[in-house]
C-alpha positions as CSV (number, residue, x, y, z in Angstrom):
1,M,0.1,0.4,-0.1
2,S,1.3,3.2,-0.9
3,S,1.5,6.0,1.9
4,R,-0.9,8.1,-0.1
5,M,-3.4,5.2,0.3
6,L,-2.4,4.5,3.8
7,T,-3.1,8.0,4.5
8,V,-6.5,8.6,2.7
9,R,-7.8,5.0,4.6
10,L,-6.6,6.3,7.9
11,R,-8.9,9.9,7.4
12,E,-11.9,7.8,6.2
13,L,-11.4,5.8,9.3
14,E,-11.1,8.7,11.5
15,E,-14.1,10.7,9.8
16,A,-16.0,7.3,10.8
17,G,-14.9,7.6,14.3
18,L,-13.3,4.2,14.8
19,I,-9.8,5.8,15.0
20,E,-8.4,8.8,16.7
21,R,-5.1,10.7,15.4
22,I,-2.7,11.8,17.8
23,V,-0.2,14.5,17.4
24,T,2.8,15.3,19.2
25,P,4.7,18.4,18.2
26,T,8.3,17.1,18.2
27,I,10.9,17.8,15.5
28,P,9.7,15.9,13.2
29,V,6.1,15.7,14.3
30,S,5.0,12.5,15.5
31,V,1.7,10.7,14.5
32,R,0.1,8.0,16.1
33,Y,-3.4,6.8,15.7
34,R,-5.6,4.5,18.4
35,T,-9.1,3.0,18.4
36,T,-12.0,4.4,19.5
37,Q,-14.6,2.9,21.6
38,R,-16.5,2.8,18.7
39,G,-13.9,1.0,16.9
40,R,-13.3,-1.6,19.6
41,E,-16.6,-2.5,19.6
42,L,-16.9,-3.0,15.9
43,L,-14.3,-5.1,16.2
44,R,-15.4,-7.3,18.6
45,A,-18.9,-7.6,16.6
46,L,-16.6,-8.6,13.7
47,Q,-14.5,-11.1,15.2
48,P,-17.0,-13.9,15.2
49,L,-17.5,-13.3,11.5
50,G,-14.0,-13.4,11.2
51,Q,-13.8,-16.7,13.1
52,Y,-16.5,-17.7,10.9
53,A,-14.5,-17.3,7.4
54,H,-11.4,-18.7,8.7
55,R,-13.2,-22.1,9.6
56,W,-14.7,-22.6,6.2
57,E,-11.8,-21.4,3.9
58,P,-10.9,-23.6,1.4
59,E,-7.9,-25.5,2.1
60,T,-5.3,-24.2,-0.8
61,P,-3.0,-27.6,-2.4
């Protein structure tokens, strides 16, 4: 993934309220991201779906 595409995706997740951007005013500027409560709840809701998909994933030869 290009850095441009990563930036676009992170902004979309931030706008959706799933992550928050934390800027530390250092030289150079440090930017971190962390999940919000909303993002953590979504992850918990999606985990069973991921487990189901993994369980029924076709075996590769």
